[in-house]
Z-matrix of the N, CA and C atoms (Angstrom, degrees):
N
C 1 1.384
C 2 1.499 1 108.63
N 3 1.246 2 124.15 1 151.89
C 4 1.488 3 129.08 2 -173.75
C 5 1.551 4 111.49 3 -70.16
N 6 1.463 5 114.01 4 -24.75
C 7 1.378 6 111.62 5 -179.09
C 8 1.566 7 107.15 6 -154.63
N 9 1.327 8 118.86 7 172.55
C 10 1.484 9 117.75 8 -177.68
C 11 1.513 10 112.26 9 -59.78
N 12 1.291 11 117.11 10 132.01
C 13 1.422 12 127.47 11 171.69
C 14 1.512 13 116.81 12 -119.56
N 15 1.346 14 119.69 13 145.56
C 16 1.471 15 121.58 14 167.73
C 17 1.470 16 108.96 15 -83.33
N 18 1.271 17 120.08 16 120.26
C 19 1.559 18 127.27 17 -178.43
C 20 1.333 19 103.08 18 -109.88
N 21 1.427 20 112.29 19 132.06
C 22 1.568 21 119.43 20 -176.87
C 23 1.573 22 111.77 21 -117.81
N 24 1.356 23 112.83 22 -12.49
C 25 1.391 24 116.33 23 -174.95
C 26 1.611 25 114.24 24 179.07
N 27 1.389 26 111.84 25 -179.82
C 28 1.418 27 115.35 26 177.02
C 29 1.355 28 114.30 27 -143.20
N 30 1.289 29 123.32 28 148.05
C 31 1.461 30 128.25 29 175.47
C 32 1.523 31 105.35 30 -116.60
N 33 1.418 32 114.48 31 128.30
C 34 1.476 33 118.99 32 178.36
C 35 1.464 34 111.56 33 -118.87
N 36 1.266 35 122.17 34 157.16
C 37 1.462 36 127.56 35 171.32
C 38 1.502 37 110.06 36 -154.50
N 39 1.356 38 115.30 37 144.84
C 40 1.381 39 116.99 38 -178.84
C 41 1.573 40 118.50 39 -76.45
N 42 1.348 41 115.60 40 -169.89
C 43 1.423 42 119.31 41 -179.65
C 44 1.571 43 103.41 42 -103.06
N 45 1.292 44 114.29 43 118.25
C 46 1.501 45 121.39 44 -178.29
C 47 1.493 46 112.64 45 -111.96
N 48 1.321 47 115.26 46 69.30
C 49 1.432 48 117.96 47 -175.36
C 50 1.406 49 115.57 48 -83.77
N 51 1.258 50 121.71 49 179.65
C 52 1.466 51 125.94 50 -166.40
C 53 1.623 52 110.19 51 -70.84
N 54 1.343 53 117.37 52 -32.80
C 55 1.439 54 126.52 53 174.73
C 56 1.425 55 117.16 54 -109.37
N 57 1.361 56 117.54 55 -37.86
C 58 1.508 57 120.15 56 -169.27
C 59 1.620 58 104.88 57 -119.52
N 60 1.361 59 111.66 58 150.91
C 61 1.424 60 121.09 59 179.96
C 62 1.475 61 105.69 60 -134.83
N 63 1.371 62 115.67 61 120.08
C 64 1.463 63 122.51 62 -178.75
C 65 1.457 64 111.27 63 -127.97
N 66 1.330 65 121.25 64 153.25
C 67 1.415 66 124.15 65 176.91
C 68 1.489 67 115.16 66 -160.09
N 69 1.333 68 121.15 67 157.11
C 70 1.413 69 126.83 68 170.51
C 71 1.476 70 110.87 69 -89.78
N 72 1.368 71 119.84 70 125.94
C 73 1.472 72 122.60 71 -177.73
C 74 1.562 73 106.64 72 -92.40
N 75 1.258 74 122.78 73 -33.18
C 76 1.442 75 125.51 74 173.07
C 77 1.433 76 116.07 75 -155.16
N 78 1.303 77 117.33 76 152.92
C 79 1.454 78 127.08 77 -172.78
C 80 1.495 79 113.00 78 -156.83
N 81 1.410 80 114.51 79 165.83
C 82 1.383 81 126.67 80 174.88
C 83 1.518 82 111.20 81 -117.10
N 84 1.332 83 122.88 82 147.15
C 85 1.362 84 127.23 83 174.93
C 86 1.600 85 114.56 84 -107.58
N 87 1.380 86 119.58 85 125.99
C 88 1.364 87 127.25 86 173.98
C 89 1.572 88 107.26 87 -112.13
N 90 1.290 89 119.36 88 147.85
C 91 1.425 90 126.10 89 172.61
C 92 1.337 91 117.60 90 -146.31
N 93 1.404 92 118.05 91 149.53
C 94 1.413 93 123.47 92 176.59
C 95 1.649 94 109.41 93 -94.20
N 96 1.386 95 112.50 94 123.57
C 97 1.394 96 121.04 95 -169.33
C 98 1.487 97 112.00 96 -79.97
N 99 1.239 98 119.42 97 -170.42
C 100 1.540 99 127.28 98 -179.67
C 101 1.565 100 109.70 99 -66.92
N 102 1.315 101 117.48 100 -25.84
C 103 1.550 102 122.32 101 -178.45
C 104 1.523 103 110.34 102 -98.58
N 105 1.347 104 121.94 103 16.16
C 106 1.376 105 127.05 104 168.55
C 107 1.633 106 105.58 105 75.56
N 108 1.222 107 122.80 106 27.55
C 109 1.495 108 131.38 107 -178.66
C 110 1.462 109 112.09 108 -107.27
N 111 1.331 110 119.64 109 136.32
C 112 1.432 111 120.07 110 178.18
C 113 1.585 112 107.01 111 -83.21
N 114 1.281 113 117.33 112 139.81
C 115 1.563 114 118.63 113 173.03
C 116 1.502 115 101.31 114 -135.77
N 117 1.260 116 115.10 115 170.99
C 118 1.499 117 127.95 116 173.24
C 119 1.460 118 110.88 117 -119.90
N 120 1.415 119 119.05 118 143.90
C 121 1.396 120 117.54 119 175.08
C 122 1.467 121 109.88 120 -75.10
N 123 1.407 122 115.04 121 135.19
C 124 1.422 123 121.41 122 -177.50
C 125 1.477 124 107.86 123 -144.07
N 126 1.320 125 119.13 124 162.32
C 127 1.509 126 122.43 125 163.03
C 128 1.470 127 108.13 126 -74.16
N 129 1.321 128 115.04 127 -150.24
C 130 1.595 129 115.08 128 -173.55
C 131 1.599 130 106.72 129 -76.54
N 132 1.427 131 120.95 130 -21.18
C 133 1.386 132 121.17 131 -175.89
C 134 1.529 133 114.37 132 -128.49
N 135 1.363 134 115.50 133 -38.62
C 136 1.449 135 122.09 134 -168.05
C 137 1.537 136 112.22 135 -111.35
N 138 1.310 137 114.13 136 153.70
C 139 1.436 138 122.88 137 176.68
C 140 1.594 139 107.02 138 -64.68
N 141 1.384 140 118.97 139 133.01
C 142 1.497 141 115.34 140 176.45
C 143 1.417 142 111.54 141 -83.78
N 144 1.250 143 117.26 142 130.43
C 145 1.481 144 121.36 143 166.74
C 146 1.456 145 112.88 144 -109.45
N 147 1.339 146 111.62 145 112.02
C 148 1.585 147 119.12 146 -176.23
C 149 1.445 148 117.15 147 -75.27
N 150 1.265 149 122.14 148 135.22
C 151 1.375 150 125.68 149 172.59
C 152 1.604 151 107.02 150 -58.81
N 153 1.279 152 110.91 151 138.55
C 154 1.561 153 117.98 152 175.70
C 155 1.430 154 110.29 153 -104.55
N 156 1.371 155 113.96 154 -158.02
C 157 1.469 156 118.33 155 -174.01
C 158 1.560 157 111.20 156 -81.60
N 159 1.398 158 112.16 157 163.55
C 160 1.446 159 117.95 158 174.33
C 161 1.457 160 111.78 159 -107.04
N 162 1.349 161 114.48 160 -8.31
C 163 1.531 162 117.08 161 175.18
C 164 1.418 163 106.70 162 -157.12
N 165 1.413 164 119.95 163 178.00
C 166 1.534 165 120.63 164 -177.18
C 167 1.428 166 115.31 165 -77.95
N 168 1.280 167 116.61 166 -14.72
C 169 1.658 168 115.43 167 -165.52
C 170 1.425 169 110.23 168 -98.96
N 171 1.383 170 121.38 169 -47.19
C 172 1.489 171 125.47 170 -168.63
C 173 1.492 172 114.46 171 -75.40
N 174 1.250 173 120.55 172 132.72
C 175 1.516 174 123.27 173 176.21
C 176 1.422 175 108.42 174 -78.74
N 177 1.450 176 113.38 175 139.17
C 178 1.389 177 127.94 176 -177.09
C 179 1.606 178 107.49 177 -117.46
N 180 1.418 179 115.22 178 114.51
C 181 1.540 180 119.36 179 -178.27
C 182 1.504 181 103.18 180 -98.15
N 183 1.436 182 114.13 181 138.62
C 184 1.386 183 123.91 182 170.45
C 185 1.522 184 105.53 183 -131.74
N 186 1.317 185 110.72 184 118.08
C 187 1.588 186 116.73 185 175.40
C 188 1.493 187 105.99 186 -93.00
N 189 1.424 188 116.80 187 140.32
C 190 1.416 189 123.80 188 178.02
C 191 1.486 190 106.04 189 -71.12
N 192 1.463 191 122.02 190 149.36
C 193 1.336 192 125.70 191 171.50
C 194 1.452 193 111.87 192 -60.84
N 195 1.270 194 117.30 193 -39.82
C 196 1.503 195 124.11 194 173.00
C 197 1.462 196 108.95 195 -128.33
N 198 1.291 197 123.11 196 146.67
C 199 1.404 198 126.51 197 173.44
C 200 1.605 199 111.24 198 -63.68
N 201 1.310 200 115.44 199 154.61
C 202 1.488 201 115.84 200 -175.49
C 203 1.579 202 99.52 201 -124.14
N 204 1.381 203 118.37 202 152.95
C 205 1.438 204 120.65 203 169.26
C 206 1.482 205 106.56 204 -103.11
N 207 1.257 206 129.94 205 130.57
C 208 1.425 207 130.20 206 -167.80
C 209 1.538 208 114.49 207 -147.34
N 210 1.242 209 116.35 208 144.47
C 211 1.454 210 126.48 209 169.71
C 212 1.397 211 114.12 210 -92.07
N 213 1.490 212 111.60 211 -40.55
C 214 1.478 213 118.22 212 172.87
C 215 1.382 214 113.81 213 -144.71
N 216 1.310 215 117.04 214 156.53
C 217 1.525 216 117.22 215 -174.38
C 218 1.501 217 104.77 216 -129.41
N 219 1.439 218 113.18 217 137.76
C 220 1.441 219 115.79 218 173.79
C 221 1.617 220 105.31 219 -114.29
N 222 1.248 221 114.92 220 145.12
C 223 1.423 222 121.06 221 166.65
C 224 1.439 223 110.22 222 -111.16
N 225 1.400 224 120.32 223 122.91
C 226 1.523 225 127.87 224 -178.01
C 227 1.468 226 103.49 225 -108.56
N 228 1.402 227 118.73 226 105.44
C 229 1.420 228 119.40 227 170.14
C 230 1.519 229 111.25 228 -62.32
N 231 1.309 230 115.21 229 137.89
C 232 1.506 231 121.49 230 179.52
C 233 1.641 232 103.54 231 -105.79
N 234 1.280 233 122.92 232 -41.62
C 235 1.316 234 125.13 233 -173.21
C 236 1.613 235 108.48 234 -144.11
N 237 1.307 236 120.52 235 150.62
C 238 1.456 237 119.99 236 179.70
C 239 1.517 238 107.72 237 -156.54
N 240 1.386 239 112.69 238 165.40
C 241 1.426 240 124.76 239 174.39
C 242 1.521 241 107.32 240 -104.85
N 243 1.334 242 117.39 241 127.53
C 244 1.510 243 122.94 242 -176.70
C 245 1.533 244 108.90 243 75.15
N 246 1.480 245 105.94 244 -109.24
C 247 1.538 246 117.57 245 174.35
C 248 1.463 247 110.82 246 -110.56
N 249 1.329 248 120.27 247 157.44
C 250 1.485 249 118.98 248 -178.54
C 251 1.563 250 103.79 249 -77.12
N 252 1.248 251 118.01 250 110.89
C 253 1.427 252 122.68 251 177.31
C 254 1.573 253 113.83 252 -145.29
N 255 1.263 254 117.60 253 141.44
C 256 1.505 255 117.81 254 -179.43
C 257 1.579 256 111.04 255 -160.50
N 258 1.322 257 112.39 256 170.58
C 259 1.389 258 122.94 257 176.28
C 260 1.656 259 93.78 258 -128.04
N 261 1.439 260 109.77 259 132.92
C 262 1.521 261 116.31 260 -176.24
C 263 1.552 262 113.34 261 -132.47
N 264 1.200 263 114.82 262 149.19
C 265 1.478 264 117.34 263 175.35
C 266 1.638 265 101.12 264 -137.36
N 267 1.372 266 114.95 265 131.67
C 268 1.447 267 121.35 266 168.36
C 269 1.548 268 110.34 267 -90.71
N 270 1.354 269 109.48 268 138.65
C 271 1.500 270 118.74 269 176.94
C 272 1.494 271 113.03 270 -102.71
N 273 1.186 272 113.75 271 142.55
C 274 1.497 273 116.66 272 176.97
C 275 1.555 274 112.74 273 161.89
N 276 1.327 275 112.50 274 -152.45
C 277 1.598 276 117.41 275 -176.01
C 278 1.491 277 109.91 276 -154.64
N 279 1.294 278 119.50 277 179.08
C 280 1.472 279 121.53 278 177.90
C 281 1.622 280 106.45 279 -67.32
N 282 1.345 281 116.94 280 151.22
C 283 1.357 282 125.60 281 175.69
C 284 1.516 283 106.29 282 -97.16
N 285 1.368 284 113.37 283 123.85
C 286 1.477 285 118.23 284 177.96
C 287 1.438 286 120.17 285 -118.29
N 288 1.324 287 109.02 286 37.20
C 289 1.583 288 120.76 287 -175.00
C 290 1.543 289 106.62 288 -110.50
N 291 1.411 290 112.42 289 -177.93
C 292 1.489 291 116.05 290 177.55
C 293 1.536 292 107.75 291 -73.62
N 294 1.298 293 117.14 292 134.55
C 295 1.363 294 121.87 293 -173.23
C 296 1.692 295 111.89 294 -95.67
N 297 1.298 296 110.67 295 -14.45
C 298 1.422 297 120.47 296 175.35
C 299 1.494 298 121.22 297 -95.89
N 300 1.243 299 117.91 298 11.65
C 301 1.506 300 123.84 299 178.50
C 302 1.439 301 111.85 300 -116.68
N 303 1.427 302 115.44 301 -175.34
C 304 1.422 303 120.67 302 172.92
C 305 1.482 304 112.50 303 -83.05
N 306 1.274 305 121.45 304 38.82
C 307 1.485 306 131.53 305 -168.26
C 308 1.592 307 101.80 306 -70.89
N 309 1.233 308 113.97 307 151.52
C 310 1.441 309 126.16 308 178.67
C 311 1.536 310 106.54 309 -136.76
N 312 1.353 311 111.19 310 157.12
C 313 1.541 312 114.36 311 -177.01
C 314 1.487 313 109.67 312 -66.16
N 315 1.306 314 121.19 313 -21.61
C 316 1.530 315 115.36 314 173.11
C 317 1.443 316 118.21 315 -67.27
N 318 1.423 317 117.88 316 -22.95
C 319 1.305 318 121.23 317 173.67
C 320 1.586 319 115.38 318 -65.32
N 321 1.358 320 110.14 319 -35.17
C 322 1.448 321 115.01 320 -174.96
C 323 1.462 322 109.47 321 -110.95
N 324 1.268 323 119.93 322 15.63
C 325 1.439 324 124.66 323 -179.75
C 326 1.542 325 111.67 324 -76.76
N 327 1.457 326 120.83 325 -15.11
C 328 1.367 327 118.29 326 -176.99
C 329 1.530 328 112.48 327 -72.36
N 330 1.301 329 120.62 328 -25.69
C 331 1.446 330 126.75 329 178.58
C 332 1.553 331 113.87 330 -96.73
N 333 1.266 332 116.40 331 7.17
C 334 1.452 333 121.48 332 -174.61
C 335 1.487 334 113.85 333 -60.98
N 336 1.336 335 119.02 334 -32.00
C 337 1.483 336 125.29 335 177.18
C 338 1.442 337 110.13 336 -69.43
N 339 1.299 338 122.24 337 -24.59
C 340 1.563 339 120.58 338 -175.38
C 341 1.491 340 111.02 339 -100.00
N 342 1.321 341 118.15 340 -5.08
C 343 1.502 342 116.29 341 -175.04
C 344 1.682 343 104.68 342 -86.69
N 345 1.373 344 104.94 343 153.20
C 346 1.483 345 115.19 344 -179.96
C 347 1.499 346 109.24 345 -81.53
N 348 1.364 347 117.50 346 129.35
C 349 1.388 348 124.56 347 174.20
C 350 1.599 349 117.49 348 -46.53
N 351 1.255 350 124.82 349 153.63
C 352 1.451 351 123.35 350 178.54
C 353 1.394 352 109.19 351 -72.11
N 354 1.425 353 118.98 352 -28.81
C 355 1.437 354 122.95 353 178.04
C 356 1.538 355 111.08 354 -141.16
N 357 1.271 356 118.41 355 150.29
C 358 1.410 357 118.61 356 -178.64
C 359 1.419 358 110.36 357 -82.94
N 360 1.364 359 118.42 358 -4.87
C 361 1.546 360 117.66 359 -179.08
C 362 1.482 361 117.01 360 -58.46
N 363 1.381 362 115.67 361 -30.80
C 364 1.437 363 116.90 362 -177.61
C 365 1.440 364 112.61 363 -152.31
N 366 1.432 365 117.26 364 79.20
C 367 1.342 366 124.46 365 -174.63
C 368 1.578 367 105.29 366 -79.34
N 369 1.387 368 123.50 367 -26.10
C 370 1.351 369 120.53 368 178.00
C 371 1.612 370 106.24 369 -137.92
N 372 1.332 371 118.28 370 122.39
C 373 1.449 372 124.05 371 176.62
C 374 1.410 373 110.83 372 -81.37
N 375 1.296 374 121.67 373 131.03
C 376 1.381 375 123.51 374 176.41
C 377 1.647 376 109.70 375 -139.30
N 378 1.317 377 113.88 376 144.45
C 379 1.486 378 119.46 377 177.06
C 380 1.464 379 107.56 378 -130.10
N 381 1.274 380 118.26 379 120.09
C 382 1.453 381 128.98 380 -174.53
C 383 1.370 382 112.18 381 48.72
N 384 1.358 383 115.92 382 45.98
C 385 1.447 384 121.41 383 177.15
C 386 1.447 385 125.91 384 84.77
N 387 1.477 386 108.68 385 -12.95
C 388 1.540 387 117.74 386 -176.33
C 389 1.507 388 104.30 387 -97.14
N 390 1.299 389 113.87 388 145.86
C 391 1.461 390 120.86 389 177.89
C 392 1.610 391 104.21 390 -76.48
N 393 1.386 392 116.21 391 142.27
C 394 1.444 393 122.11 392 178.04
C 395 1.583 394 108.73 393 -106.51
N 396 1.271 395 122.18 394 132.30
C 397 1.379 396 119.07 395 173.48
C 398 1.505 397 111.51 396 95.83
N 399 1.333 398 125.48 397 3.51
C 400 1.390 399 125.70 398 -179.97
C 401 1.415 400 118.69 399 50.47
N 402 1.345 401 121.53 400 -125.40
C 403 1.495 402 123.55 401 -166.97
C 404 1.557 403 103.02 402 -77.06
N 405 1.426 404 123.46 403 -19.37
C 406 1.348 405 123.25 404 178.14
C 407 1.535 406 116.77 405 -72.70
N 408 1.420 407 111.59 406 -15.79
C 409 1.411 408 114.11 407 -166.39
C 410 1.549 409 108.71 408 -72.28
N 411 1.184 410 122.50 409 -24.98
C 412 1.526 411 121.57 410 173.01
C 413 1.534 412 114.42 411 -61.09
N 414 1.378 413 123.05 412 -23.04
C 415 1.374 414 120.54 413 168.81
C 416 1.409 415 117.81 414 -100.55
N 417 1.295 416 120.85 415 16.49
C 418 1.392 417 123.01 416 173.06
C 419 1.458 418 115.70 417 -81.36
N 420 1.288 419 114.44 418 136.29
C 421 1.569 420 117.00 419 176.56
C 422 1.574 421 104.56 420 -145.15
N 423 1.316 422 114.66 421 159.05
C 424 1.414 423 118.34 422 173.20
C 425 1.534 424 110.20 423 -73.28
N 426 1.209 425 119.43 424 126.75
C 427 1.528 426 121.85 425 176.42
C 428 1.351 427 120.64 426 -93.05
N 429 1.436 428 117.46 427 -37.12
C 430 1.469 429 123.12 428 179.49
C 431 1.526 430 109.19 429 -165.91
N 432 1.277 431 117.01 430 153.58
C 433 1.456 432 123.60 431 177.69
C 434 1.523 433 108.09 432 -129.00
N 435 1.341 434 119.78 433 133.94
C 436 1.390 435 118.90 434 173.18
C 437 1.610 436 99.60 435 -134.70
N 438 1.390 437 107.57 436 145.16
C 439 1.529 438 117.59 437 173.93
C 440 1.550 439 106.28 438 -112.19
N 441 1.359 440 113.88 439 126.88
C 442 1.463 441 117.22 440 173.53
C 443 1.461 442 105.01 441 -134.70
N 444 1.380 443 116.02 442 145.10
C 445 1.411 444 119.47 443 179.98
C 446 1.652 445 105.69 444 -164.97
N 447 1.261 446 110.98 445 152.01
C 448 1.557 447 121.20 446 178.46
C 449 1.516 448 111.45 447 60.62
N 450 1.327 449 114.85 448 32.06
C 451 1.402 450 115.40 449 179.09
C 452 1.608 451 107.88 450 -113.05
N 453 1.276 452 119.14 451 144.61
C 454 1.361 453 122.96 452 170.09
C 455 1.534 454 120.59 453 -90.22
N 456 1.351 455 110.11 454 0.42
C 457 1.425 456 118.89 455 179.52
C 458 1.659 457 107.62 456 -65.40
N 459 1.366 458 110.72 457 138.05
C 460 1.453 459 113.29 458 -177.97
C 461 1.517 460 114.02 459 -104.36
N 462 1.398 461 114.73 460 0.91
C 463 1.560 462 117.31 461 168.12
C 464 1.443 463 109.96 462 -139.46
N 465 1.450 464 106.21 463 136.86
C 466 1.562 465 115.03 464 179.78
C 467 1.462 466 109.26 465 -125.13
N 468 1.311 467 114.94 466 137.77
C 469 1.483 468 122.26 467 179.35
C 470 1.487 469 115.17 468 -107.50
N 471 1.282 470 115.54 469 137.77
C 472 1.443 471 123.68 470 173.43
C 473 1.515 472 110.18 471 -117.61
């Protein structure tokens, strides 16, 4: 991304081609923070492995336990069906905090509901009519979409 963004989750979908169908069944997320250091999403002690898709067509939404502030995001497939292939959207909004400190998204999270989304395409994410992400959902917007398929690469950068 061209600047720091607050990222709150990810939506993945497999490759649903005319003859082949591939998808990621689990993955980990790494990100470059405000201080140009790589970190991995984890709970208090362990690296988080996110559940992926169960088929090539249906979208799978995973919201992060805590928002992250990131310059770059890497998706590391852990397991997959066929070949590691996916379409992906990062969810979040602009970061309005200090970029030169050890700031985290949790420090700026209190005003997330009042910030303008980076895109009007998706100001509120819903799945089957229910809001995803609770109070944070109002600040969620689609940041970026990439489509990848038929690749044997196990790391993709955004």
